[in-house]
N, C-alpha and C positions, 0 to 999 in steps of 0.2 A: 576555261583551259584550253590547250594549243591547239587541238583539233577542229578542222571544220567537220561540223555534224551530218553525214551522209543517210540519205534515203536507204533503203533496205534496197532496193535493186542497183545500189553502186557498189554494195559489201560485194565482201570476197571470204564466201563461204569453206570452210574448211573444219574439220572436223579431228581432233587430237585426244588422247590420252594424256591425262595429266603426270601421272607418272613418267612419262615416256617425253614427255616435254621439261618436267624438270633432273632427268636423270644425269645423275652424275654432279649436279649445282647444290650450292650450300642452300638448306632451305628445307623448313621441318613441314612436314606434311601431316596430316592432323589422322589417325585412324586408318580407314580404307578410302579415305580420299582419293589417293593415288587411283584408285580404277573409274573415277570420274572422268566421262569423256566431256570435253567444251567445246562449243562451232563457235566462238570469238574468241576477244583482247581488245580492251578497250581502256584507255586511264580514264575517261569521261561519263560520269556516272549518267547524264542526258543521253548516251550512245546505249547506252545496253539492251541487250537483247536479251531473251530466254537462252540459258545456257552458257554464256559467254562468261571470262575469266574477265573481273573487276580490279585493276590495280588501284589503289590506294596509294597513293606517291604525298609523303608530306615534302610540300614544298614551301615556297620562299615567301609568296603570298597568299597561297592557301593550301590547306591540308587537305590532302582528299580523304584521309579517315571520317571526315566530318559527312563524307556520301556516300558510306558504306551502306546506309540504314536503306539508303534511295537507292543505291545499285541492288541490291538483294529484295525487294520492293519491286521492280524492272524484271525480274528472273535471272540476277545471276547468278551462278551456281557456285563459284566459289570466288577468295576472295584473296590477293596478294599484297602484302603489306610489308614497312618494313617495323612497325610496332611492338616493342617488349611485351605490353599491355596486354592483358586479356579484352580478346575483346568478344560479347557475343550478337552474333550474326543469324544463327541459324541455317549458316553453312559452312563450309569449310575454311578456314584463315590459316593461310599459308603464311608463314613468318620468315624472313631471312635478313642480316646482316649486313647484305651486299646486292640492297635492292637495286640500285645503277645498274650493276652490271648487269645483275641476273636479268632485267626486263629487255634488255638488246637481246640477249642469248634465247630467250625464249620468243621473243619476236622474231627473229632469226630460222629459229626452228619450226614455230607454227608456219611461217608461211613458207616452209621449206627449200631456206638457204635461195634466194632468189638471186643475190649477187654473184652468186655459182653459175647461174642460167642467164643473164646477160651481162656484160663486161660495163662497169661501173667507171666512170671519168672522176673524180671530183676535182673542185679548184676551190682555192682558201685565198685568200689575201688581204687588204682594207680596198680597195677600189678595183674593178673592172672584172668581178665575180660574176655579173649578169651576163655583160656584154661576150666572155670568153666563151661560157657555157653555149651561149645563145649558136657564136660563130664554132664550137666543135661542133656541134648535133648540126649543125649545116652541111660543115665539111663528109661530114659521115652521108647523112642526107643526099648529097650532090653523088654518091658512088655506090647510089641505090641500098643505103642502110637504112632502117629506121631506128632513131633514139628518142627517147624520151628527153623533158629536163625537170630537174626541182632547183626552184630557186626563190628569189622574192619576189619577182613577175608573177607567179604559180607554178602547176605542178603538173604538169601535160604524162598522162602516162599512154596517148597513143590514141584514146576514145575521148577521151573527157582533161577538161581545163580543171582541178580544182584550185580558187583561190587562195594564196600562199598567206598564213597568220605568222607563219614564222621563215624566214630564209630556208633553214633548213629546218625538218618540221622532227618531232620526238618520236624516240625510238623503234614504234609500234608501228604509227602510221608510217613510218620510212620506208618499213621492209612491206607494210601492205603496199603502198606504192609502188618498190620494184617489183612486189607477188604480179602486180594488174600489168603491168610493163610486159614483164614473162608471159604472163599470160596474153596478153594483146600480140606475142610474135615480135615484140621490139627484140633489136639487137644492140641497145647501151645505153646510157642515160648519163646524162650530163648534169653534173650535181653542184649546184654552191655548197660549201661545207664553212659557215661560220665558226668564230672562236668559243662563241658559246657553248654548241652545239657539242665542238670537240670537248671542251671542256668539261660538261654535264654528262657525257658519254652518249649522246644522242646516237653518233655513227658508228660507236663501236656494233662487232658484229658484222660492218660490209665487208665484202672484200673487196677494194679499191685496185684497179687494172691499171690506172694513174693517179698519180694526184699532182697537181698543178699552181707551181705557185706567182701570184701575179706581181705584189709587192704590200712594204705593209708600211706604214703611216698612221700617226696619232689617232686613235677613236678607242671607244669603250674602256677607258681608263677607270671609269664610274664603277666596271665590273672587274676590271683583272689590276687594279693599283699602278701597276706601270705598264711601261714596254717591252719589259723582259718576261713577265709572264706574260703578256700579250702573245707574245713571239712564239712562245714555249706551249701556249695552247696551238696556235697556226702550227708549229713544228710535227704536231700528233698525228696530223692525217698523213705524217711520211712515211710515218712506223713501221707500216705494214706493205704500203705502198708497194707494188709490182715494178714500177717503174715514178719515178719521182721526174717533174720537170720544171725547172726553176726559172725568174728571170735575176739574170748574175749583174746587170744594171745597177738593181736594188744591193743597199749595203746588206740587209737582211734575207737576201738573195744568196749572197756570199755565204753568210754565217748559217744560212740553214743547209750548204754544203756538206759543211765538217759535220752535220749530225746524220745523213743519210748514208745510209747501207743499200745498196744494189743499182738497177740499171739509173743511169741520168741523161735526160737531155738537157742541156742548157740555152737558152735565149737570150737576145738583147741587140740593141744597136753596135754596141762596145766588140772589138776584135776580141776573139780565143771564143766566143759563145759557139756551140754546136752550129743554131740558128742564126746566123747576122742578118739582119735588119737594114735595111736603107729605103728612105723615100728619096726617090728621084724627082719625084713633081706632085707638091700639095696643096689642095684647092680648100675652101669652105667647106665642101662637099663631098671633096672625095681622093684619093694620092694614089700614085703609078707608086708601087712596092716593088722592093726587090730582095729577096730572100737568096740566101746561100746557103747551103746545107751538102758538107762535103765535098764532092768533086760538081757538084750540080747549082744552078743559078736561075732563078724562073724571076720574071716581072709580072706582073697583073697590075690590073685598076680593083683597089678597093673601093668601094661606095660607102662605108662611111664614115663619116666629118668625123673632124677632130684628132688630132696630130696622138694625143693619149690612146687612142685606138691602133694605132699600127704596132704597140705590145700589147692590144688584146688578141688584135688579128698574130702576131709573133705565139704569143701562147697559145693558141689555140693550134695552128700550123705544127709547131714542138710536138704538143700531145697528136699529132694526128701520126707525126714521124715516131713516133713514140709503139705507135700502134702497128708498125709498119706499113704505114701508105706513104705515095712517095710523094715528093717536094713538088712537081708536076698539079695532081692528084686534088693534093690540100690547099695549092694556088688558087686552081681551078673553083674549086670550092667557096674559097672566101670571095672571090671577083663576084658573087653570083647573093652574096652577105644582105640580107634585109634590117630596116629597121628594128631595133631592140626597144619597143615602151618606154620610152620616158626616159630615151640615155639621147644626150644632146636631139631631142627632137624635137625636128624642124616646124612650126606652125605658119605656113603658107598660104595668109586666104587673099594674093594680091597687091598687101600691104608694100610701098618700097624700100620696108627696112626688115632686117632678121627677127626672127622671135624663135629663139631656142628653152624649149623645158627640158632637164637635166636633176639628176637625181642625186647629184652632189650634195653631199651633205660631213665632210670633213675636210679640211687644213689642205691636205694632198689633192684632193679632188679639185677642190675649187683652183687650185694651183691650176692644176692640168688644163680641166676646161676654159677656165680665162687665159691662160697663155695659150693655149690653142687658136681661139676666137680672137686676140689681142693682132699676132701674127698678122694677120689679116687686114691691118689697118681700117677699121670701122671710123667714121666719122665720131663718133660717139660709143661707148659703151654703158648701157643703162640695168645693173645688177639687184635684182630681187632676189634676197635673202633671210633665210632667219636660223636659230639655234635649237634645237632639241630637248624640250623639257625631261625630268626624270632622266639625264644622261649627263655626261662627260660635260663636269661644267669649264672645267682647263681647256678646253678646246676652243672655248665661246669666242674669245677675243683672239685666238689663235686664226679661226674664217674670218674674222670681221678682217681682220690683214691682209688677209691673203685677196680676200673683196677688193679693199681701198686700195690695194699696191695694182690693179690692173684697172676698173671701174670708175669711168669721168662722173657717175653718178651711181648712189649707193640708197637704196631703199630696204633699211632693215625693221623687218617685220616679225608674224609669229610663223615657227613651223613644230607643228605638234605638242606644245606647250606642256600636255598631259595634264598631271596635278600641279606644276607649278605657275606664278604666276607670270602670265606673258612681259609686265611690264619689268619683274625682276631679271630675267632671261635678256632682257634688249641691254639692259644696266651692264650686263656680265660681258657684253659683246663690245661696247661700244669703247673702251678703251684701244681694242683694236684698229680704229677709224684714225687715218693720219689726218685728216682735212673735214672738220665736221662740216664746215661749210659744202661739202660735196653729199651729205646725207640726209636723209629724211629717214625719218623713224616715222614707221604707220603702222601702227600694229595688226591693223586686219589687215589680213594679208588678198584677201580679194581688192579691197583699196589701194594694196601698194601696188599688185597688178596695174588697176587701172592707172595708177600714176605713173607708172614708169611705160605702158605703151602709148598716152597721150601725149607725152612729153617728149616721144622717137621722132627721129625728123628723116629726111630720107637719108640712107648710106650709114644708120647708127644700125645696133644692135642693142637686142633687147634678151637679156636672163634672165631666166626664172628658175634657180638653183634650189635643190635640200627635196623635195617632194616626187619629182620624177613623174614615174606611172601612178601611183598611189592615188587613192579619188577618199579621202578623204583628212579631217582634218579633228585631235583631241586636243578636246578641252575642257577642262576640269576632271578629266578622265572620262566624257564621252563620246564616240566616236560621232563626226557628221557630215555625211556629204561635200567634199571638197573637190577638185578636179583643177590643177593650176593648164593644164590642156584646156577646157573648157572655159573657164577663167580667161582666159586670154582670146580666144576665140571669140566669146562674150564682148569683149570691147573692142576686139576688130572690128567686129558687124557693126558696133553702134559707133563704129569711126565711118563707117560705106563701104567698107573690105570685105565683099559675101566671094569671090571669083577665087577660080583652083582652090578649091577646099577638099586637100585630099582624106579628109577622114569619112 
């Protein structure tokens, strides 16, 4: 299932009558069940507590209806499902033909409309979502507000951080997390909203006070089939947002403008954007940026590495402006930005060459990352990368092509092969490597990282791309501990570098 299992003391307990929960919705309540009171909602039978409503979802990989008996044995007082077949469970069975929309609606009601109590800023796009949400939350934190975060790295409710199972959690958990943030007195939440979540209705029922678009490049075509469907899924975030923030340097951003109604704040490097971004001075570890908005101009030192982060900073500033914050306040907050885990994360143990770990796992993300590093003319660039299994096959040679264009030495390896044969994944990527002499195929990721680091000389840069903050490899469907950061540090220590470990 999609949700982290939480202990009893982490739960938000509420109680609600079923008739009120489903009022006006397209469901069939059996007999007198509408008088039944529930004290929790879950889609995971393993987390059922006495008095809970269990939602049995007929999913793609698992059918939740298989677990109805288990849920009832654990104390579920009612079951909601899309099944039209007769189910005998000893508790009321609530049936609907509109389960996807019903789940979001009842979760929103049960947790007492949490997005009406705090500001919710949704961020979508292929690349930059995580960093942009961190920057948005950081800007508001710098002016005295308290913001939570929901995204790829984890779910921060203000009192705890829940490990992320998905970039955007399911419709029940997402409302529960927002309710916890409201209960904790937070002012807002910066949330990554994935195309899968939008297509599956996980974010339905949330009032988005702002929706921010970063960019769109090829990814997830195994799910969306083509770029148009991928784009339209992303565009769904902007249908009911109070204000839209759009990158007009991106072609899909320009296309999005034609679909949006309501207030819009645009940003980009090009003239004509509401917020114009200019890099006055760029170093590998920081930049002097200038933002222009209406009649105001603000210059500030931005501490995150990578030129691609300039647009992420502009996206966050434009979002803050949409909420009415001043340009100076937004820039002041950005000047205090801290490193985002696994996003061009520098590994520094005193070695005379650079080592960076980054989450880039699409052709566009790799292009942006490697172009930023190549700009500073390292003597040689060593790039470790792989392609994920059970994902878009067509992007594999495109990723390899992007790496081949910038890297002096390529180390093609595994990256979460999942249920696919790692050797086949590598063969799919190889046609994108222009000069095979510069490429080493090393299926074992730890050995590939070792090869890159032991080959690097003074003035070189090693880039380990694809996994970023992740601390696992999924091989043969089994998740095993693995960290690019720890693997890199281990190899550096073996070479005798021990100093200046910032971790």
